[in-house]
Backbone bond lengths (Angstrom), bond angles and torsions (degrees), N, CA, C in turn:
res aa  C-N    CA-C-N  psi(-1)  N-CA   C-N-CA  omega(-1)  CA-C   N-CA-C  phi
1 M - - - 1.425 - - 1.457 110.70 -
2 N 1.351 118.96 137.30 1.471 122.68 -179.08 1.526 104.10 -105.33
3 L 1.374 117.35 132.34 1.447 122.52 167.49 1.572 107.94 -116.74
4 I 1.288 113.20 120.67 1.501 120.21 -175.31 1.571 106.86 -102.09
5 I 1.276 117.68 127.89 1.499 118.75 -174.82 1.557 107.96 -136.17
6 P 1.301 114.22 152.09 1.570 117.71 163.33 1.579 106.99 -72.62
7 N 1.334 109.04 164.93 1.413 116.39 -179.08 1.531 112.41 -92.73
8 N 1.282 117.68 87.96 1.428 118.52 175.48 1.610 105.28 -148.78
9 I 1.313 112.11 174.86 1.517 114.75 -172.36 1.552 109.79 -73.32
10 Y 1.246 118.10 -31.33 1.477 119.71 -175.08 1.566 111.49 -74.09
11 T 1.259 118.82 -44.93 1.442 123.93 172.78 1.553 112.05 -62.25
12 A 1.373 112.54 -40.18 1.453 112.65 175.97 1.562 115.26 -66.20
13 L 1.285 114.45 -33.00 1.497 116.61 173.34 1.549 109.43 -70.44
14 F 1.267 120.29 -38.10 1.501 120.44 176.51 1.466 109.02 -57.35
15 A 1.362 116.62 -51.73 1.461 122.61 -178.40 1.546 111.18 -58.20
16 L 1.318 117.04 -39.44 1.435 122.21 177.91 1.552 112.07 -60.13
17 C 1.332 111.72 -50.20 1.366 115.02 179.52 1.560 114.38 -64.84
18 A 1.366 120.69 -34.40 1.371 125.09 -177.38 1.527 109.41 -75.85
19 K 1.321 120.57 -27.58 1.445 122.32 -179.43 1.482 111.49 -73.37
20 D 1.288 117.98 -17.91 1.484 122.02 173.34 1.552 110.69 -71.48
21 K 1.260 115.47 -15.68 1.487 117.73 -177.42 1.509 116.40 -103.93
22 Q 1.342 115.94 -20.45 1.455 123.94 -177.68 1.439 115.03 -167.29
23 E 1.290 118.24 158.64 1.475 126.20 -177.45 1.558 105.30 -69.81
24 I 1.373 119.22 126.53 1.409 124.89 -179.73 1.496 113.31 -132.52
25 N 1.301 118.94 131.37 1.439 123.01 170.86 1.558 105.59 -88.53
26 L 1.233 121.57 112.17 1.451 123.45 -175.97 1.600 111.23 -90.40
27 I 1.281 115.96 133.29 1.414 126.17 -179.39 1.510 108.16 -123.87
28 V 1.324 119.71 119.23 1.463 123.63 -175.44 1.585 108.39 -111.64
29 K 1.290 111.76 123.63 1.559 120.08 -177.80 1.546 109.62 -133.91
30 E 1.335 111.65 163.92 1.425 115.65 171.67 1.527 109.82 -64.75
31 S 1.323 114.06 148.99 1.507 116.77 -178.96 1.519 114.78 -54.75
32 S 1.328 117.31 -38.13 1.396 122.49 -178.29 1.538 112.41 -67.40
33 L 1.319 117.21 -20.77 1.477 122.48 -177.74 1.538 115.86 -101.00
34 I 1.379 117.02 -9.88 1.350 123.72 -172.64 1.584 111.80 -55.81
35 T 1.290 120.32 -52.39 1.413 122.42 -175.72 1.560 111.45 -66.46
36 R 1.303 116.95 -37.32 1.417 118.85 174.76 1.584 114.46 -61.80
37 E 1.395 113.12 -39.75 1.426 117.23 172.68 1.434 115.06 -61.20
38 L 1.422 117.86 -43.78 1.329 120.75 179.81 1.508 116.37 -60.76
39 L 1.367 115.90 -29.26 1.446 121.24 -179.45 1.561 111.56 -79.49
40 T 1.300 116.38 -7.49 1.465 121.11 -173.23 1.567 111.58 -113.97
41 V 1.285 116.78 -23.33 1.517 122.33 -177.81 1.438 111.37 -99.04
42 E 1.278 117.87 118.14 1.516 120.23 -177.61 1.566 108.68 -71.28
43 N 1.375 111.15 159.17 1.510 118.96 175.87 1.526 110.26 54.76
44 S 1.349 114.75 48.73 1.483 118.70 -172.41 1.571 107.26 -128.61
45 V 1.336 112.91 149.69 1.426 125.98 164.56 1.518 106.66 -126.23
46 A 1.258 119.82 159.40 1.438 127.95 -173.21 1.498 118.26 -147.15
47 L 1.302 119.26 143.11 1.502 120.16 168.07 1.499 105.44 -93.32
48 I 1.327 115.02 99.82 1.474 120.23 -177.87 1.528 111.92 -101.15
49 P 1.293 119.24 150.68 1.491 120.29 171.73 1.516 110.57 -53.30
50 S 1.278 115.23 134.75 1.515 112.77 -173.27 1.438 116.57 -63.98
51 L 1.328 116.89 -26.61 1.480 117.95 -178.88 1.613 111.03 -82.22
52 D 1.298 117.11 0.91 1.421 116.61 168.71 1.493 110.68 -67.23
53 L 1.281 117.90 -19.57 1.434 122.10 179.49 1.576 112.53 -62.90
54 I 1.264 115.70 -22.41 1.463 117.98 177.59 1.551 111.19 -62.55
55 Q 1.319 115.93 -36.52 1.486 119.74 178.84 1.549 109.50 -94.98
56 H 1.267 119.09 -10.24 1.449 122.72 -175.42 1.484 112.09 -131.66
57 K 1.213 121.05 56.59 1.425 125.57 -168.29 1.558 112.74 -75.53
58 D 1.373 117.37 -9.72 1.425 122.34 176.66 1.473 115.29 -86.58
59 L 1.393 114.64 -7.61 1.434 115.12 175.31 1.512 118.84 -64.33
60 F 1.301 119.00 149.00 1.468 118.74 176.00 1.543 106.92 -91.27
61 V 1.395 109.36 139.27 1.533 118.12 -171.43 1.519 105.89 -121.05
62 S 1.345 116.06 129.49 1.473 119.38 175.75 1.493 113.60 -66.31
63 K 1.427 115.34 129.16 1.497 117.26 173.03 1.517 111.22 -83.71
64 N 1.322 119.56 1.54 1.446 123.83 -176.63 1.551 116.94 -104.33
65 Y 1.322 114.76 -28.93 1.449 119.80 -176.35 1.489 116.82 -139.74
66 S 1.315 115.62 137.88 1.497 121.93 178.10 1.519 105.88 -159.99
67 I 1.320 117.01 -172.69 1.516 121.14 170.46 1.571 106.12 -126.69
68 S 1.416 108.77 119.37 1.442 112.81 178.96 1.516 110.91 -131.62
69 F 1.337 113.38 160.27 1.415 121.24 -174.36 1.546 110.24 -129.06
70 T 1.326 119.83 149.34 1.531 120.09 176.29 1.508 112.20 -138.01
71 D 1.407 117.47 3.74 1.485 114.25 -174.54 1.580 107.88 -151.50
72 V 1.319 114.10 -139.20 1.419 118.77 -172.32 1.551 117.00 -73.36
73 L 1.290 116.30 -23.18 1.436 116.69 173.67 1.587 111.04 -72.28
74 S 1.201 116.23 143.68 1.519 121.62 -174.50 1.499 109.95 -163.30
75 N 1.309 117.91 158.00 1.470 121.97 173.15 1.486 108.66 -91.03
76 S 1.342 124.28 -10.14 1.402 128.96 178.72 1.479 106.98 -140.36
77 Y 1.448 107.11 141.96 1.507 116.24 -177.88 1.510 109.66 -130.28
78 L 1.342 116.11 148.25 1.467 123.30 178.22 1.532 108.69 -99.47
79 Y 1.340 113.49 126.93 1.432 121.45 173.34 1.509 111.54 -112.83
80 F 1.286 117.37 109.20 1.489 124.28 -179.14 1.472 119.58 -77.76
81 S 1.288 116.61 139.41 1.463 122.09 177.65 1.517 110.54 -56.39
82 S 1.313 116.09 141.70 1.497 121.12 175.69 1.583 110.43 -73.64
83 E 1.358 116.70 -14.67 1.398 119.59 173.60 1.470 114.79 -72.49
84 S 1.366 114.85 148.24 1.537 118.17 -172.79 1.493 109.00 -89.79
85 E 1.400 122.95 -6.49 1.369 126.94 -176.15 1.633 105.78 -67.70
86 A 1.335 111.93 162.97 1.470 119.43 178.13 1.559 108.60 -65.93
87 I 1.307 116.48 145.57 1.456 125.56 -177.56 1.527 108.64 -75.82
88 N 1.388 117.64 108.60 1.430 119.91 -178.82 1.524 108.56 -103.45
89 N 1.333 119.34 -19.48 1.472 121.02 179.29 1.509 106.87 -131.87
90 L 1.313 110.49 145.24 1.563 120.18 168.22 1.541 108.49 -127.66
91 I 1.340 112.85 125.54 1.456 121.32 -178.25 1.540 110.27 -100.01
92 L 1.293 116.41 129.43 1.490 122.89 -178.61 1.469 107.76 -102.33
93 K 1.348 115.48 125.16 1.494 118.65 -178.92 1.549 107.23 -133.09
94 G 1.330 113.97 161.19 1.482 119.77 176.01 1.520 113.48 94.06
95 D 1.331 115.15 -148.67 1.541 121.04 -179.92 1.463 110.24 -85.62
96 I 1.316 118.13 75.04 1.474 119.54 -171.19 1.495 108.92 -82.99
97 S 1.327 112.20 142.13 1.470 122.38 178.96 1.527 113.41 -123.28
98 S 1.262 121.91 -179.08 1.504 123.51 176.33 1.562 108.74 -61.82
99 N 1.321 117.99 -30.48 1.436 119.36 178.10 1.567 115.09 -58.09
100 E 1.381 116.46 -46.93 1.429 122.14 179.55 1.494 110.20 -66.03
101 V 1.326 116.09 -47.55 1.431 119.57 -178.39 1.497 112.10 -56.07
102 I 1.302 116.97 -51.93 1.501 124.36 -174.22 1.499 111.14 -70.12
103 L 1.369 113.67 -50.27 1.516 117.97 -168.91 1.494 110.14 -79.83
104 S 1.270 123.44 -21.54 1.442 123.25 178.49 1.481 108.11 -64.08
105 K 1.380 120.88 -41.39 1.416 120.45 176.33 1.518 112.89 -63.38
106 I 1.328 117.60 -44.36 1.399 122.10 -177.46 1.552 111.16 -66.95
107 V 1.315 120.90 -41.68 1.405 124.07 176.01 1.476 115.53 -57.19
108 F 1.349 115.82 -48.89 1.391 119.51 179.25 1.494 112.89 -67.23
109 K 1.268 119.28 -29.75 1.465 123.05 178.39 1.468 109.84 -70.19
110 E 1.364 117.83 -48.66 1.437 125.16 -171.27 1.592 109.58 -79.18
111 K 1.315 118.07 -39.26 1.397 122.69 -172.54 1.515 111.39 -85.09
112 F 1.395 117.00 -39.33 1.478 118.17 -171.01 1.566 112.09 -125.28
113 N 1.373 114.81 1.93 1.468 118.89 -179.91 1.546 108.79 61.38
114 L 1.304 118.88 34.99 1.460 122.02 179.99 1.540 111.66 -120.45
115 S 1.314 114.55 155.14 1.410 121.74 176.05 1.455 112.55 -132.73
116 P 1.389 113.50 71.96 1.490 118.75 -176.05 1.524 112.87 -71.29
117 E 1.300 113.64 150.64 1.449 114.61 174.01 1.545 111.15 -76.41
118 I 1.317 112.05 134.89 1.473 121.37 -172.88 1.517 111.49 -96.60
119 S 1.371 118.26 131.50 1.377 119.25 179.23 1.540 111.39 -139.98
120 L 1.274 119.30 160.01 1.474 119.40 178.83 1.556 108.62 -109.37
121 D 1.353 113.44 146.82 1.472 118.65 177.75 1.474 111.88 -140.38
122 T 1.292 118.92 124.25 1.420 123.30 -177.47 1.575 112.78 -101.81
123 S 1.272 115.05 5.56 1.490 118.52 -176.80 1.551 107.78 -81.48
124 E 1.372 117.57 165.98 1.512 124.51 -177.80 1.492 108.04 -83.55
125 N 1.303 119.40 -15.07 1.437 117.85 -172.35 1.500 115.84 -77.25
126 I 1.337 115.70 143.72 1.482 120.87 174.47 1.466 108.46 -131.01
127 L 1.399 115.98 115.21 1.441 120.49 -177.27 1.490 110.61 -96.64
128 T 1.349 111.42 140.38 1.513 114.05 -177.23 1.503 113.24 -72.72
129 D 1.320 119.78 -15.82 1.469 121.00 179.26 1.534 112.13 -92.64
130 K 1.385 115.70 10.69 1.550 119.18 175.04 1.418 108.57 -119.13
131 T 1.425 114.59 161.52 1.456 118.93 176.11 1.494 109.44 -112.45
132 Y 1.307 111.93 129.71 1.450 118.04 -176.24 1.493 117.00 -119.30
133 L 1.315 117.56 156.28 1.413 122.75 168.97 1.556 102.91 -123.35
134 I 1.365 117.19 112.53 1.448 122.72 -173.56 1.594 106.98 -110.89
135 S 1.382 114.42 123.37 1.358 117.06 -178.62 1.661 111.86 -111.71
136 G 1.270 112.64 140.80 1.540 116.83 179.70 1.432 116.35 99.77
137 S 1.371 116.03 -161.01 1.520 123.29 -170.23 1.549 111.90 -69.47
138 N 1.309 119.87 -16.53 1.463 117.02 -172.33 1.619 109.74 -70.60
139 N 1.374 117.53 -18.02 1.407 120.46 173.86 1.555 111.60 -55.90
140 W 1.329 118.45 -31.21 1.425 120.46 -167.30 1.589 106.43 -90.98
141 V 1.293 118.78 -12.33 1.495 120.04 179.04 1.410 109.26 -69.74
142 D 1.374 117.19 133.77 1.513 125.17 175.25 1.503 111.03 53.16
143 D 1.422 116.31 27.64 1.427 120.21 174.37 1.531 114.91 58.22
144 K 1.348 117.94 33.07 1.358 122.26 -175.13 1.555 109.28 -61.80
145 F 1.323 118.45 -34.04 1.456 120.56 -175.75 1.559 111.83 -56.49
146 E 1.282 120.58 -23.25 1.465 123.07 -179.65 1.499 113.48 -61.14
147 K 1.388 116.88 -23.70 1.405 122.71 -179.21 1.565 111.79 -101.41
148 A 1.294 115.41 11.35 1.466 118.72 -168.85 1.543 113.85 -120.04
149 A 1.264 117.64 169.82 1.443 125.41 176.51 1.538 109.52 -114.71
150 S 1.320 115.78 140.79 1.407 122.94 -174.87 1.528 109.16 -71.60
151 F 1.299 120.21 117.95 1.447 124.19 178.96 1.662 110.70 -65.43
152 S 1.367 108.75 -41.02 1.491 116.43 175.55 1.480 112.71 -56.25
153 E 1.358 115.53 -43.19 1.486 119.72 -178.84 1.475 113.31 -62.26
154 Y 1.345 114.55 -38.64 1.524 119.00 177.66 1.494 112.00 -59.46
155 I 1.377 110.95 -45.55 1.497 121.53 -171.44 1.556 104.34 -69.36
156 S 1.360 116.53 -48.71 1.540 121.75 -179.75 1.530 108.21 -59.19
157 E 1.274 121.66 -43.54 1.472 120.19 177.06 1.452 115.32 -65.34
158 S 1.271 115.95 -33.61 1.536 120.80 -178.89 1.576 109.78 -65.91
159 L 1.318 113.05 -38.55 1.424 122.56 -174.63 1.514 113.00 -93.68
160 D 1.373 118.18 -20.79 1.487 125.76 -177.75 1.520 110.34 62.92
161 V 1.397 116.71 24.53 1.411 122.96 168.74 1.494 109.55 -142.24
162 P 1.312 122.09 172.35 1.439 124.00 179.37 1.519 111.67 -60.57
163 Y 1.324 117.21 151.19 1.446 124.59 178.88 1.479 105.60 -91.04
164 I 1.281 120.00 116.60 1.516 127.41 179.16 1.531 105.16 -89.52
165 N 1.318 115.98 100.05 1.452 122.60 -173.98 1.542 112.96 -87.48
166 F 1.318 113.83 -39.83 1.552 119.06 175.81 1.502 107.34 -131.00
167 V 1.321 117.89 145.07 1.403 125.72 172.18 1.467 106.99 -118.47
168 L 1.428 117.08 148.82 1.418 123.44 172.67 1.493 112.03 -88.12
169 A 1.344 114.32 119.23 1.488 116.44 -168.10 1.526 110.11 -138.74
170 S 1.335 116.49 162.45 1.488 123.47 171.55 1.470 109.19 -151.75
171 N 1.281 117.57 159.45 1.499 119.85 173.03 1.496 108.08 -94.67
172 D 1.334 120.59 9.43 1.462 124.57 176.41 1.487 106.91 -129.28
173 E 1.365 116.12 116.17 1.462 121.81 -177.58 1.444 113.58 -60.73
174 E 1.307 115.70 -43.22 1.450 119.20 -174.54 1.606 112.04 -69.48
175 V 1.309 115.19 -37.88 1.446 121.57 176.67 1.510 113.39 -61.17
176 L 1.381 114.84 -39.86 1.448 121.24 -179.98 1.640 107.72 -69.16
177 K 1.353 112.99 -41.69 1.453 113.84 -179.78 1.503 112.32 -65.74
178 E 1.386 122.42 -36.11 1.348 128.55 178.44 1.455 110.44 -63.29
179 F 1.337 117.85 -43.76 1.495 123.72 -177.15 1.584 110.14 -68.62
180 V 1.322 116.01 -43.36 1.445 119.61 179.62 1.500 116.02 -68.93
181 A 1.335 115.05 -31.45 1.458 123.78 -179.38 1.550 112.57 -58.78
182 K 1.350 113.69 -29.10 1.506 117.28 -177.05 1.504 111.46 -92.73
183 L 1.280 121.61 -3.07 1.494 125.12 176.90 1.510 113.28 -95.80
184 D 1.277 115.42 157.17 1.455 122.37 -179.19 1.460 111.92 -160.08
185 K 1.286 116.76 121.16 1.467 128.00 170.60 1.586 109.50 45.85
186 L 1.226 117.53 66.81 1.420 124.13 179.72 1.461 115.80 -66.80
187 N 1.282 119.54 -18.97 1.517 121.82 172.97 1.537 109.51 -66.51
188 L 1.302 116.61 -38.75 1.511 118.50 179.82 1.578 108.53 -69.77
189 A 1.358 113.87 -34.75 1.499 113.99 178.37 1.512 109.79 -71.25
190 L 1.293 117.44 -35.23 1.501 124.36 175.78 1.478 112.14 -55.21
191 E 1.323 115.06 -54.19 1.457 119.37 178.36 1.504 118.17 -61.23
192 S 1.380 112.83 -31.98 1.480 116.64 -179.41 1.554 111.18 -79.59
193 K 1.283 121.11 -18.49 1.420 125.85 -170.20 1.549 115.21 -105.03
194 I 1.428 111.00 -17.25 1.466 116.04 -170.91 1.536 114.46 -59.38
195 D 1.363 116.32 -33.25 1.500 120.16 -177.93 1.511 110.08 -65.33
196 S 1.458 114.96 -49.58 1.418 119.00 -171.69 1.668 104.64 -72.38
197 F 1.215 116.61 -38.73 1.423 119.32 -176.80 1.611 111.20 -62.84
198 L 1.232 114.64 -41.25 1.532 120.00 -175.93 1.608 104.00 -74.03
199 K 1.295 122.29 -28.09 1.391 123.04 179.87 1.573 110.60 -66.51
200 D 1.390 115.12 -30.72 1.494 121.41 -178.97 1.472 109.99 -81.66
201 L 1.344 124.19 -8.86 1.445 122.53 -177.36 1.517 106.77 -99.34
202 D 1.334 113.77 150.14 1.448 117.16 178.72 1.525 112.64 -93.34
203 Y 1.330 113.87 60.69 1.393 121.41 -179.89 1.523 107.68 -99.34
204 S 1.333 117.38 159.43 1.435 121.71 175.41 1.482 111.52 -69.76
205 E 1.351 118.10 163.51 1.411 128.10 171.37 1.563 110.48 -51.22
206 I 1.324 113.34 -48.20 1.445 119.12 -177.72 1.525 112.37 -63.62
207 A 1.339 116.45 -47.07 1.485 119.28 176.24 1.498 112.56 -61.35
208 T 1.233 115.97 -44.00 1.581 123.05 -177.38 1.468 107.10 -58.90
209 H 1.379 117.67 -51.63 1.432 120.25 179.86 1.432 114.12 -63.17
210 F 1.302 117.51 -38.08 1.507 119.19 178.43 1.502 114.70 -62.72
211 I 1.340 111.90 -42.10 1.516 117.15 179.81 1.476 111.95 -67.75
212 K 1.340 114.84 -43.94 1.508 122.81 -177.07 1.516 108.92 -60.33
213 E 1.332 115.84 -44.62 1.481 120.72 -172.18 1.604 110.69 -71.93
214 A 1.335 113.30 -27.86 1.494 113.89 -172.82 1.547 107.02 -110.58
215 I 1.282 121.64 13.55 1.458 123.63 -174.36 1.615 111.01 -62.87
216 T 1.303 117.16 -25.54 1.504 117.96 -177.80 1.561 109.31 -74.36
217 S 1.328 118.55 -4.64 1.493 116.66 176.16 1.591 109.28 -90.53
218 V 1.352 114.41 2.77 1.491 119.56 171.62 1.482 107.66 -102.74
219 S 1.219 116.22 142.55 1.542 122.26 -178.47 1.576 108.14 -134.09
220 F 1.385 114.42 130.54 1.389 121.14 171.82 1.478 113.36 -98.28
221 D 1.327 112.77 -30.27 1.563 124.07 178.13 1.520 112.53 -76.58
222 T 1.253 121.70 119.26 1.447 124.71 176.29 1.454 113.68 -84.24
223 T 1.375 114.47 123.27 1.444 120.98 175.93 1.458 111.34 -104.22
224 E 1.368 118.33 179.35 1.437 121.83 177.74 1.593 108.74 -60.88
225 E 1.315 113.45 -35.01 1.496 114.96 179.09 1.536 110.51 -67.13
226 N 1.348 118.64 -35.09 1.441 120.23 173.95 1.505 119.13 -64.12
227 I 1.367 113.05 -37.94 1.449 120.86 172.84 1.509 110.91 -62.50
228 F 1.344 118.42 -44.99 1.432 122.17 175.29 1.499 107.98 -65.49
229 A 1.261 122.24 -37.82 1.481 123.11 -179.53 1.499 110.85 -62.56
230 L 1.323 120.14 -41.49 1.466 121.48 175.23 1.446 113.33 -62.32
231 E 1.312 116.95 -41.03 1.464 122.69 176.32 1.506 112.30 -60.19
232 E 1.346 113.22 -46.55 1.438 119.58 176.62 1.589 112.75 -59.53
233 L 1.310 116.67 -41.96 1.435 123.16 -177.79 1.572 106.35 -62.20
234 L 1.323 116.43 -47.29 1.481 121.02 -179.35 1.542 111.50 -64.77
235 Q 1.310 116.70 -35.96 1.399 123.60 177.56 1.553 113.01 -65.30
236 M 1.441 112.00 -41.19 1.458 114.68 -179.04 1.581 109.74 -66.52
237 V 1.355 113.99 -39.55 1.469 117.33 175.54 1.455 115.50 -61.13
238 F 1.301 115.23 -37.23 1.438 123.92 179.98 1.551 107.49 -67.98
239 F 1.323 120.53 -42.64 1.478 118.73 -172.01 1.515 106.32 -80.17
240 H 1.301 119.98 -10.02 1.506 121.85 170.94 1.565 111.12 -91.14
241 Q 1.357 112.27 9.23 1.470 118.88 173.19 1.534 114.39 62.89
242 V 1.344 115.56 35.94 1.440 120.05 175.97 1.551 110.25 -79.45
243 Y 1.397 114.47 -28.42 1.473 121.61 177.76 1.456 110.19 -143.33
244 D 1.288 120.25 169.83 1.412 124.29 -163.37 1.599 114.18 -98.15
245 E 1.270 116.67 -19.25 1.459 118.60 179.85 1.567 111.52 -143.57
246 L 1.307 116.50 151.11 1.403 120.40 177.57 1.488 112.62 -72.25
247 I 1.371 117.31 137.08 1.448 125.93 -175.79 1.544 111.16 -87.69
248 D 1.265 114.75 130.35 1.564 116.00 168.64 1.563 102.87 -96.08
249 V 1.398 114.60 118.17 1.391 121.62 -178.10 1.528 107.79 -76.97
250 N 1.334 117.24 137.10 1.390 124.74 -178.55 1.636 108.00 -87.37
251 F 1.270 114.31 74.66 1.460 120.23 -178.34 1.568 107.88 -72.01
252 V 1.343 112.38 137.20 1.521 120.96 179.40 1.552 105.24 -122.84
């Protein structure tokens, strides 16, 4: 069985917990390429950005497992300009997916009544007079997260439900069922493995403590609330006219 994931701490933790339950061939790709990889590799499931479902509504989605956030922990963080002027530009950096591209526009509109121009930047430089949304592991380098705001928290507050960042999906219903059948209560596995996992990472003491203390705001087990939260997320995107019709998620 192939499990395809983006390269970030949360998907790595998910894979670590899942590998305790079954043999997995792990494939790591950029978030923007995850769903394409899923469609081309047989016998595969993947943790895909939830808004990839807009373009791939025929995929089967697990009703049992996903990655959601409710608080300060996030896969993406906002770094605001030190300048006092209105934010006219937002720069996206890191492992950017459809979620960051789409939701950054919505968050700035709903939270700040702003419509900044969105651009991508692949350079290493971060300028203090610019506003950034950084996605992925780079947030933990040099403790940058301490000066940032949780993107997930903004989305969760807007919806008043958890932010479903990644869903477990497959283009083969039976493959997804087989994979899920061997899993059990991944949140418990997450709590039991977080200490040893963080020890293996080259993160600072500050970052390690921050992640460990807030890890309960991350969930791998999908509840009825999470299913509702995904539907609310898709509805919010629909009402902002990102796509033309509401999606019925193929939950399995």
